[in-house]
Backbone as JSON, one array per atom type, in Angstrom:
{
  "sequence": "MSFCSNCGNPLEENAKFCSKCGSSVAAPVESAPAEPVYSAPVYTPIYSTPAVIPEVSGKAKAMGFIGMGLGIGGLFISILGIIYTLLGMGFEGLGFGFSIAFSLFSMPMSIVGRILSGKSMEGGNFSGACKAGSGLGLAGLIISCVMLFLGFISLAMI",
  "N": [[-78.12, 126.83, 51.21], [-80.22, 129.04, 49.5], [-81.86, 129.96, 46.4], [-83.0, 132.56, 44.18], [-86.19, 132.24, 42.81], [-86.92, 133.54, 40.51], [-84.72, 134.82, 39.16], [-82.49, 133.29, 39.78], [-80.46, 134.13, 41.43], [-78.19, 133.91, 44.2], [-79.54, 133.84, 47.46], [-79.55, 135.71, 50.5], [-79.55, 134.6, 53.89], [-82.7, 134.5, 55.49], [-83.77, 136.45, 53.82], [-86.25, 138.63, 52.42], [-86.72, 139.67, 49.98], [-85.33, 139.49, 46.69], [-81.99, 140.51, 46.11], [-81.04, 141.19, 43.63], [-83.11, 141.12, 41.53], [-85.36, 141.97, 42.89], [-87.67, 140.61, 43.38], [-90.2, 139.1, 45.36], [-89.46, 136.84, 47.96], [-90.63, 133.75, 48.83], [-91.33, 132.4, 51.97], [-89.8, 129.46, 53.06], [-91.7, 126.53, 53.41], [-91.95, 124.41, 56.01], [-92.37, 121.03, 56.29], [-93.51, 118.05, 57.79], [-91.83, 114.97, 57.34], [-93.3, 112.71, 55.11], [-95.04, 109.85, 56.13], [-94.56, 106.49, 55.19], [-97.13, 104.91, 53.41], [-98.9, 101.98, 53.62], [-100.18, 99.97, 51.14], [-102.28, 97.42, 50.31], [-101.61, 94.77, 48.03], [-103.37, 94.59, 44.97], [-105.65, 92.16, 44.19], [-106.01, 90.49, 41.28], [-107.92, 88.38, 39.65], [-107.09, 85.7, 37.47], [-108.59, 84.72, 34.7], [-109.27, 81.88, 32.86], [-110.12, 80.16, 29.93], [-112.03, 77.23, 30.17], [-110.76, 73.96, 29.46], [-111.79, 72.32, 26.55], [-113.43, 69.43, 26.67], [-113.77, 66.7, 24.76], [-116.74, 64.94, 23.95], [-117.04, 61.57, 24.58], [-117.99, 58.78, 22.78], [-120.25, 56.07, 23.5], [-119.55, 53.76, 22.19], [-116.81, 54.07, 21.74], [-115.92, 54.04, 24.38], [-116.64, 51.44, 25.13], [-115.08, 49.94, 23.36], [-112.59, 50.56, 24.36], [-112.61, 49.38, 26.95], [-113.04, 46.68, 26.28], [-110.78, 46.24, 24.72], [-108.84, 46.59, 26.69], [-109.44, 44.41, 28.34], [-108.94, 42.26, 26.58], [-106.23, 42.73, 26.12], [-105.17, 42.32, 28.69], [-105.91, 39.66, 29.02], [-104.48, 38.44, 26.88], [-101.85, 38.95, 27.7], [-101.79, 37.56, 30.14], [-102.25, 34.87, 29.31], [-100.0, 34.57, 27.72], [-97.94, 34.7, 29.61], [-98.55, 32.45, 31.15], [-98.16, 30.57, 29.13], [-95.39, 30.77, 28.69], [-94.45, 29.81, 31.12], [-95.45, 27.14, 31.11], [-94.19, 26.26, 28.78], [-91.49, 26.37, 29.49], [-91.54, 24.5, 31.57], [-92.22, 22.22, 30.14], [-90.05, 21.74, 28.51], [-88.24, 19.78, 29.13], [-89.37, 17.42, 28.41], [-90.08, 15.3, 25.61], [-91.01, 17.15, 22.9], [-93.1, 18.32, 24.29], [-92.74, 20.92, 25.31], [-92.68, 22.42, 22.96], [-95.26, 21.92, 22.02], [-96.84, 23.11, 24.06], [-95.98, 25.72, 23.72], [-96.84, 26.42, 21.09], [-99.63, 26.04, 21.39], [-100.38, 27.87, 23.45], [-99.5, 30.27, 22.34], [-101.13, 30.46, 20.11], [-103.5, 31.2, 21.25], [-102.87, 33.52, 22.74], [-101.6, 35.45, 21.06], [-103.52, 36.38, 19.02], [-105.42, 37.49, 20.8], [-103.95, 39.51, 22.06], [-103.25, 41.13, 19.88], [-105.8, 41.93, 18.87], [-106.78, 43.23, 21.16], [-104.97, 45.34, 21.35], [-105.54, 46.67, 18.93], [-108.27, 47.38, 19.28], [-108.05, 49.08, 21.5], [-106.52, 51.13, 20.38], [-108.3, 52.07, 18.38], [-110.3, 53.02, 20.03], [-108.98, 55.15, 21.24], [-108.63, 56.75, 19.03], [-111.22, 57.52, 18.74], [-111.43, 59.45, 20.66], [-111.25, 58.65, 23.28], [-109.29, 58.77, 25.93], [-108.72, 57.32, 28.21], [-107.5, 55.55, 31.11], [-107.98, 52.88, 30.68], [-107.77, 52.47, 27.92], [-105.09, 53.09, 27.44], [-103.88, 51.18, 29.05], [-104.85, 48.82, 27.87], [-103.66, 48.99, 25.35], [-100.9, 48.99, 25.99], [-100.63, 46.59, 27.49], [-101.49, 44.76, 25.61], [-99.43, 44.99, 23.73], [-97.3, 44.06, 25.31], [-98.17, 41.41, 25.75], [-98.08, 40.48, 23.13], [-95.32, 40.64, 22.55], [-94.32, 38.85, 24.47], [-95.57, 36.54, 23.58], [-94.24, 36.14, 21.17], [-91.67, 35.63, 22.16], [-92.28, 33.3, 23.47], [-92.92, 31.59, 21.32], [-90.38, 31.49, 20.17], [-88.98, 30.16, 22.21], [-90.35, 27.76, 22.06], [-89.59, 26.8, 19.55], [-86.9, 26.41, 20.06], [-87.15, 24.39, 21.91], [-88.17, 22.44, 20.23], [-85.98, 22.03, 18.62], [-84.33, 20.76, 20.36], [-85.17, 18.2, 20.47]],
  "CA": [[-78.28, 128.11, 50.58], [-81.35, 129.06, 48.58], [-81.71, 130.83, 45.22], [-84.21, 133.26, 43.74], [-86.93, 131.46, 41.83], [-87.12, 134.36, 39.31], [-83.49, 135.05, 38.39], [-81.48, 132.32, 40.14], [-79.43, 134.78, 42.25], [-78.13, 133.37, 45.55], [-80.23, 134.69, 48.44], [-79.02, 135.7, 51.85], [-80.44, 133.92, 54.82], [-83.85, 135.27, 55.97], [-84.08, 137.57, 52.91], [-87.64, 138.66, 52.0], [-86.7, 140.07, 48.57], [-84.08, 139.2, 45.98], [-81.17, 141.72, 46.02], [-80.75, 141.47, 42.23], [-84.29, 141.46, 40.73], [-86.35, 142.57, 43.75], [-88.91, 139.82, 43.53], [-90.46, 138.63, 46.72], [-89.02, 135.46, 48.23], [-91.59, 133.1, 49.72], [-90.69, 131.69, 53.07], [-89.92, 128.01, 52.87], [-92.66, 125.86, 54.28], [-91.39, 123.17, 56.51], [-93.41, 120.02, 56.51], [-93.02, 116.8, 58.36], [-91.68, 113.94, 56.3], [-94.48, 111.86, 54.97], [-94.85, 108.46, 56.53], [-94.97, 105.6, 54.1], [-98.47, 104.35, 53.55], [-98.96, 100.63, 53.06], [-101.41, 99.63, 50.42], [-102.28, 96.0, 50.0], [-101.64, 94.51, 46.59], [-104.7, 94.35, 44.43], [-105.79, 90.83, 43.62], [-106.73, 90.45, 40.01], [-108.02, 86.97, 39.26], [-106.8, 85.39, 36.08], [-109.61, 83.81, 34.2], [-108.89, 81.18, 31.63], [-111.24, 79.38, 29.4], [-111.85, 75.82, 30.51], [-110.42, 73.1, 28.33], [-112.94, 71.65, 25.95], [-113.27, 67.98, 26.73], [-114.7, 66.14, 23.78], [-117.65, 63.89, 24.42], [-116.63, 60.26, 24.08], [-119.17, 57.96, 22.52], [-120.33, 54.81, 24.23], [-118.83, 52.76, 21.4], [-115.37, 54.25, 22.0], [-115.67, 53.58, 25.74], [-116.75, 49.98, 25.13], [-113.9, 49.39, 22.69], [-111.46, 50.71, 25.28], [-112.66, 48.36, 28.0], [-112.85, 45.36, 25.66], [-109.36, 46.19, 24.36], [-108.08, 46.38, 27.91], [-109.66, 43.02, 28.76], [-108.21, 41.36, 25.69], [-104.8, 42.93, 26.38], [-104.84, 41.62, 29.94], [-106.02, 38.22, 28.75], [-103.35, 38.02, 26.05], [-100.64, 38.96, 28.53], [-101.89, 36.47, 31.12], [-102.05, 33.6, 28.62], [-98.6, 34.53, 27.29], [-97.1, 34.36, 30.77], [-98.8, 31.03, 31.43], [-97.51, 29.8, 28.07], [-93.93, 30.73, 28.95], [-94.23, 28.9, 32.26], [-95.66, 25.76, 30.67], [-93.16, 25.93, 27.79], [-90.26, 26.09, 30.23], [-91.74, 23.25, 32.3], [-92.31, 21.1, 29.2], [-88.86, 21.61, 27.68], [-87.51, 18.55, 29.47], [-90.07, 16.28, 27.82], [-89.97, 15.34, 24.15], [-92.06, 17.81, 22.15], [-94.14, 18.91, 25.12], [-92.51, 22.37, 25.37], [-93.11, 22.98, 21.67], [-96.71, 21.85, 21.99], [-97.37, 24.17, 24.92], [-95.64, 27.01, 23.12], [-97.75, 26.67, 19.97], [-101.0, 26.12, 21.88], [-100.61, 29.12, 24.18], [-99.31, 31.44, 21.46], [-102.31, 30.55, 19.24], [-104.53, 31.93, 21.99], [-102.47, 34.83, 23.26], [-101.27, 36.42, 20.01], [-104.7, 37.09, 18.5], [-106.04, 38.31, 21.85], [-103.11, 40.7, 22.26], [-103.36, 41.98, 18.69], [-107.14, 42.53, 18.83], [-106.85, 44.16, 22.29], [-104.21, 46.54, 20.98], [-106.27, 47.37, 17.87], [-109.47, 48.0, 19.85], [-107.63, 50.21, 22.33], [-106.12, 52.2, 19.47], [-109.52, 52.63, 17.77], [-110.99, 53.78, 21.06], [-108.25, 56.41, 21.41], [-108.96, 57.56, 17.85], [-112.56, 58.04, 18.99], [-111.38, 60.48, 21.68], [-111.2, 58.07, 24.62], [-107.91, 58.69, 26.39], [-108.78, 56.85, 29.58], [-106.47, 54.59, 31.5], [-108.29, 51.56, 30.11], [-107.22, 52.41, 26.56], [-103.63, 53.05, 27.53], [-103.53, 49.87, 29.61], [-105.11, 47.79, 26.86], [-102.64, 49.09, 24.3], [-99.6, 48.56, 26.54], [-100.67, 45.17, 27.85], [-101.56, 44.01, 24.35], [-98.08, 44.96, 23.17], [-96.51, 43.17, 26.15], [-98.6, 40.05, 25.45], [-97.58, 40.13, 21.79], [-93.88, 40.4, 22.66], [-94.11, 37.61, 25.22], [-95.97, 35.44, 22.7], [-93.13, 35.92, 20.23], [-90.61, 34.96, 22.93], [-92.77, 31.95, 23.73], [-92.71, 30.82, 20.08], [-88.95, 31.27, 20.05], [-88.63, 29.08, 23.14], [-90.93, 26.52, 21.54], [-88.73, 26.3, 18.47], [-85.67, 25.9, 20.7], [-87.55, 23.11, 22.49], [-88.3, 21.5, 19.1], [-84.63, 21.71, 18.15], [-83.68, 19.89, 21.36], [-85.69, 16.82, 20.37]],
  "C": [[-79.44, 128.0, 49.6], [-81.11, 130.07, 47.48], [-83.05, 131.43, 44.87], [-84.89, 132.41, 42.68], [-87.14, 132.21, 40.53], [-85.84, 134.45, 38.48], [-82.38, 134.09, 38.72], [-80.35, 132.87, 40.98], [-79.4, 134.11, 43.62], [-78.73, 134.37, 46.55], [-79.51, 134.59, 49.78], [-80.03, 134.99, 52.75], [-81.48, 134.89, 55.36], [-84.18, 136.48, 55.08], [-85.53, 137.46, 52.49], [-87.75, 139.02, 50.53], [-85.34, 139.72, 47.98], [-83.3, 140.51, 45.83], [-80.87, 142.08, 44.57], [-82.0, 141.92, 41.48], [-85.41, 142.06, 41.56], [-87.62, 141.76, 43.91], [-88.99, 139.28, 44.94], [-90.04, 137.16, 46.83], [-90.02, 134.85, 49.21], [-90.82, 132.35, 50.79], [-90.85, 130.19, 52.84], [-90.87, 127.41, 53.89], [-92.05, 124.54, 54.7], [-92.55, 122.2, 56.76], [-92.76, 118.76, 57.05], [-92.85, 115.79, 57.24], [-92.89, 113.01, 56.28], [-94.14, 110.43, 55.37], [-95.28, 107.56, 55.38], [-96.33, 104.98, 54.4], [-98.48, 102.99, 52.87], [-100.29, 100.44, 52.34], [-101.28, 98.17, 49.99], [-102.29, 95.8, 48.49], [-103.06, 94.18, 46.14], [-104.71, 92.98, 43.77], [-106.61, 90.92, 42.34], [-106.78, 88.99, 39.56], [-107.75, 86.8, 37.77], [-107.82, 84.35, 35.64], [-109.09, 83.16, 32.93], [-110.11, 80.39, 31.17], [-111.0, 77.92, 29.73], [-111.54, 75.0, 29.25], [-111.68, 72.41, 27.83], [-112.65, 70.17, 25.93], [-114.28, 67.38, 25.76], [-115.55, 65.03, 24.41], [-117.24, 62.58, 23.77], [-117.88, 59.4, 23.93], [-119.11, 56.67, 23.34], [-119.57, 53.7, 23.51], [-117.34, 52.84, 21.67], [-115.02, 53.77, 23.41], [-115.68, 52.05, 25.81], [-115.53, 49.35, 24.48], [-112.68, 49.49, 23.59], [-111.44, 49.64, 26.36], [-112.48, 46.95, 27.44], [-111.38, 45.19, 25.28], [-108.49, 45.95, 25.58], [-108.22, 44.93, 28.38], [-108.91, 42.03, 27.89], [-106.7, 41.5, 25.87], [-104.36, 42.21, 27.64], [-104.88, 40.11, 29.72], [-104.86, 37.69, 27.92], [-102.06, 37.96, 26.84], [-100.65, 37.8, 29.51], [-101.64, 35.11, 30.45], [-100.61, 33.48, 28.13], [-97.69, 34.13, 28.44], [-97.31, 32.91, 31.16], [-98.11, 30.15, 30.39], [-96.02, 29.7, 28.27], [-93.64, 29.76, 30.08], [-94.37, 27.45, 31.81], [-94.63, 25.34, 29.62], [-91.86, 25.58, 28.49], [-90.36, 24.79, 31.01], [-91.72, 22.05, 31.35], [-91.08, 20.9, 28.36], [-88.09, 20.33, 27.97], [-88.14, 17.31, 28.84], [-90.06, 16.42, 26.31], [-91.2, 15.99, 23.51], [-93.11, 18.51, 22.97], [-93.99, 20.44, 25.2], [-92.96, 23.04, 24.09], [-94.63, 23.0, 21.57], [-97.36, 22.93, 22.84], [-97.15, 25.54, 24.29], [-96.61, 27.37, 22.0], [-99.17, 26.88, 20.48], [-101.26, 27.47, 22.57], [-100.45, 30.33, 23.28], [-100.48, 31.58, 20.49], [-103.46, 31.26, 19.93], [-104.11, 33.35, 22.33], [-102.19, 35.86, 22.17], [-102.5, 37.12, 19.45], [-105.37, 37.98, 19.56], [-105.27, 39.61, 22.04], [-103.25, 41.66, 21.09], [-104.71, 42.69, 18.66], [-107.31, 43.54, 19.98], [-106.13, 45.46, 21.98], [-104.95, 47.36, 19.91], [-107.5, 48.08, 18.44], [-109.12, 49.19, 20.75], [-107.22, 51.4, 21.47], [-107.32, 52.86, 18.81], [-110.29, 53.46, 18.78], [-110.3, 55.13, 21.29], [-108.48, 57.32, 20.21], [-110.33, 58.19, 18.0], [-112.59, 59.08, 20.1], [-111.32, 59.96, 23.1], [-109.74, 57.9, 25.03], [-107.85, 58.24, 27.85], [-107.64, 55.88, 29.85], [-106.71, 53.22, 30.92], [-107.7, 51.42, 28.72], [-105.7, 52.29, 26.59], [-103.17, 51.7, 28.06], [-103.73, 48.77, 28.59], [-104.06, 47.79, 25.77], [-101.29, 48.57, 24.8], [-99.57, 47.09, 26.87], [-100.78, 44.29, 26.62], [-100.19, 43.89, 23.7], [-97.19, 44.01, 23.98], [-96.87, 41.71, 25.89], [-98.09, 39.58, 24.1], [-96.08, 39.83, 21.83], [-93.6, 39.09, 23.39], [-94.53, 36.41, 24.39], [-94.87, 35.11, 21.69], [-91.97, 35.22, 20.93], [-91.01, 33.52, 23.19], [-92.62, 31.07, 22.48], [-91.24, 30.51, 19.87], [-88.5, 30.14, 20.97], [-89.19, 27.74, 22.66], [-90.1, 25.96, 20.42], [-87.4, 25.8, 19.01], [-85.97, 24.52, 21.31], [-87.67, 22.05, 21.4], [-86.92, 21.1, 18.61], [-83.9, 20.78, 19.11], [-84.13, 18.44, 21.24], [-84.74, 15.97, 19.58]]
}
């Protein structure tokens, strides 16, 4: 049922005029249902500012590589020292001697390697060499302390 657009009176079917107010009734226009139209999503690129990578000086890079080398060296000597300390524990004083000798070499190397790696990171060098030098220096320092402990145990066994 349709209604008059002027007064809201219900209209009879096929009425050309409203029976209450007399206004003309427009014939309804039939239209085909609109088909959905696909529109592709609009790509809007997201631009971000690139991260500012600080320039690392040659000195910081060199300290990182030297620190890594000293860290590796300190760790290697510490491991050798543990092996020789354990092998020398059966002989009188030999384990203690190996322990002291190897720790005198490995501890300073590990400490200096760790310090140089840290200074290089303070200079903006966050490369793998700095991280490796710092970690390996710490490992060499810990193993050197264990080696000294084993050496003192070896001394107590005499």
